[in-house]
N, C-alpha and C positions, 0 to 999 in steps of 0.2 A: 640334503634336507632329512629329516629325523622322523618321518610317516608312524603316528601311533597306533593309528587305525583305519577302515576305509572312509571314506571321504563323508557319506551320510552318517554314517557310526560314530565319527568325529564332532559332526555337530551338532548331531542330540545329546553327545555329549555335554559340549561345551553350554548348549541353551540349558539345559537340567541343572547344570554347574551356574550357571549365574540365575536362575530360577531360585535357587538357595540361599548362593552368598547377598541376592536382593533382599531375601527375606530379614537377613539379620545386618545387615552393614552398608555404608553408603561411602561414598568423597564428598567430605565436604563442598557446600555446596560453592564457597568464595574459591576453592580451586579444582572445581569441579572444569573440563576445557568446555560443557552448556554452556554456564553463565558466560563466558567469556562472548562464544560467540550469541549467546542472548542479546548481547552487552550491545555485540558490531551490527546486527538486524535492526535494532533502535535506532541506534546512530543512523545506521545509510537509509532507514525510512526519512529521518528530520532532517536527512541533507537530501533526498532526490526525490520526496515525493512530490508532486505538482501540486501546485493551488489548486484548489476544487472549481473554482471557474473554468481550469486547464480542458481543451478538448478528454473526451472518455480513452483517444488512441495513446494520448500521450501518457496517460494513467498506465494503459496497458502496456506498454512500453517501458516504462520505468521501474514498473515492478517487474516484469519479466530479468532485465536485461540484471539489476537488483539481484536478485535469487542466481544468474548464472554467474556476478562476479563473488559472489560470497561462498558459491557454492564448487564451481568448479574448482580453481587451485586448492582447496582443500582436498578433492577426490581423486588430482592427477598427481597430487603428493603422496595422498596415503598409495593409491596400486603404485607407484614407485617403490615404496618402501617394503609393503609387502610382498613386490615381487623379488625381491635382497633377503627378506628374511628369512634365515633358518628356523625359527619358529614358530611357522606362521600362524598354529593352533594359539599360541598365545597372547599375537597382536589380537586375531579373531573374537578371543573372551575377552579381552580389553573393550575391546570398539563396542560389543555386545553388550557388555556391564556397563558402560556407559550410556548408551543409547538404550537400555531400559528405564534404569535410572527411578525407577517407581519408589522405593523408599520414602522419597520426603513427601512425595504423594501420599503416602499411608498416611504418615507423620502430620501433614497439615491437616489432613480431614480429623485426626484425634484428637488436633491440637482444637478444632473449632466445636467436635462433639464434648469437650472437656468444657469449652467456654461455655457452653450453654447450658451445660448440664451445672454449672456456677452463676446460671443467670448472668451472665458478662455477654450483655446483647452488644455492647460496642467492639467489644475485643473478638468477638465471633465474630463480626461482620469485618474487621479490620482484617482476622483470617482467613474469610472467603473472599476477600479482593484479593490477595494471591493466587488463586485457583480458579478466579471468573473473569471474564474478562465486563458484566454487566455492571452498573452502579449496585451499590450496595448498601449505602446508606439512609434509607427507608424498606430495607427487610425487617416482616416482623420476623419473632421466631421462626415461626412455620417456615416462612421463605428463607428465612437461611437455608433450614433444615432438608429444605428441596433443593435447594439449588446446589445447596454442598453433595446431595445424593447423586442429582444428574452431572456434575462434573468430575464425581469418581466415578462413576460407573463410565464415562464416555474417554475421560485419561485414561481408564484401565482399558478399552479398547485397542485407542490409539497408540497409547504408550507402550502398552504391554501386548497383547495380542498381535496388534500389528508389526511391532518390531521382531518378535520373535518370528510372525511367520515370514518376513522376510528376509532375515537372516537365512529362516530353513530352506528357503525357496532360492534363493540368488547372492547371498552369501553377505560378506562383512559390508563393501560397497553400494551392495542397491539397500541394506541398513542404514548405511549411512545417510544418504542419498533422502532416503525415507524421512526418518529424525531429523533431519537440516530442515527440510520440507514443512514439518511440522512443526518449526518452531518458526519460520514467517507466519504460517498462518495459527498461530497462536499471535504472536506479538505485533502482527497487520490484522488486526479483525475484521473483518469485513463487515460486523454492525456499528462501528464505529466509524462517522460521515468523514474522517479524510483518507482511510482507507477502503470506503466502498469500492470504490475501481480498481484502485489501488491495489488490493491486495488478491483481486482476482484469479490472476497465475497461480500466485500461491494454494489459493483455497481449491482449486481442481485440478491442480497438479497432483496436492496432498489425498484430496477426495477420490482421486481415480487407483491411487494406490493405494487407500484405506475401503473398495468396494469389499473386497475378499474377506481380508481381517472381520468388518462387521457380520458381514453374512454370517462367519462360523463365530462371532460373537451372541449375535440370534442366537446358534446352535447350542452353545456353552449356557445363557441364560433360560434356554429351556428346560435343559438337563442340571441344572441347580437352584429350580426357584419350584414353585408352582406348574407343572408340563400346560396341563390344561389354563388352568390361568391364564400364563403366559399367551401358548395362542389364542384363547378368549380375548385378550387384549389388541395381539396384534389385529383380530379381526375388525377388530371395532376402530381403530386407527382411524381419524379422520383425514392428516396427512400422512402421506406416503412416501415423504423420502426418509433415508437411512437413519437419519437421527432419530427422527418420530417414532420406528418402526423399532430401533432401539428401545428408547422409553416409555415407550407404549408394553412391550413384549414383559419388561422388566416391571414396571407399575405392577401392568396385572400379574406376575408372579408374587409379589410382594403384597399383593394387595392395595395399593397405594396410588393417586394420584399425582403425577409427575406432567412436566409442561406448565402451559401456562402465558401471562406476559410479562416481558422482563423490560426493564430499562437501559437504553446504551444510550450515553451521551443525551439527556435529556428525551429522548425521545422512546415510545413506551410502543415494544415492539410485540405485536400479538402471535403468540404459539396457539394451536388447540390443548388442549387439555388430552392427556391420553394416561393408560393403564387400567388401574382397581375404580374401587369406587371409593373410599374415602380416604381423607386429607390426613398428609403426615405426619404422622406425630414426633417427639423426642426419640421416643425407643427403636424408632425405624433406624436411625442413626447405627445404633449395632447390632441391626439384624442386615444391613445392607452392608454393612464390614464383611460379615459373617458371609453372607451370601458371594461377595468379591472373594473372600476369603477359598469358598468349595469351588469358584470357577478357578482358580490357581492352583488349585489340589488338580482339580479335574486335568487342567494341560498338564500340568508333573507327570497323572498316572497315564495319560492318553501318551505322551512322546516316551514316556518309560517302559512301554509295552511297544513303539516303534522301535525304540533302542536294541530292544530284545529283538524284536524280529528281522532287524536288519543286522543284527551281529550276526543269528546264525545263519542268515543267507550272505552273509559277507559283502554287502552294498558297502 
């Protein structure tokens, strides 16, 4: 086996390479492995999700077994392939690149922005529906912009920060496990009535793995927006779950209100409004994009500094 450098140093090189590659290139969605996996997750739910009248224990058991059936075989095969691979760094890079895959999310966000800028509300709602589980058919321009901002921020934390964190902490198998759990979390959304209990095993497993990335994300939000305003938004948040705290810090740092009621399956779910003092404006879509870009480059700089340190220490 050819070893290019010490393990930690090599992992940092791979992470930095994937961050830069993801800025400029993507695998077409029709040939991306996650697209096939997403279809498997959706089709499995159609087959094994119990009726809403079934006992809660049956929902929990079916949801747990569904996760095991669709994750364990992939992980076992991948572990076997990696154990035989001579150039394991190549497969590590490929796995991380497929798991991050943030380019399409950024592109979809830009498409929503362009639709709103051209006063194409119906098109903007349709494009937003790709990113969110909530109903979008009755959203105003402000509602579309706010939902797009919230979704873009949370996807960045989950799909970018979270994936990089688990890769650097525990390697490609843990990264893929986390990323597959995110697909279950997104496709079996707990706010949809049919998945309200069935999705809970996937939700809590992914939530447990995302706690530390969310905490790191809070730090990046404070550093990349207005620090004092972000901290003020955190202090005044009426809901203390991690998602609300992220929205509160980001909204405070950007000076905009986030949160509020949302429709899922015709049912209005009320969330507290958090963040800044004013409503979202169209121009905030561009400012948010820049803020997330600043967080991306902040992560890149921190990883680069860590790489230099590890290189010197030969870690």
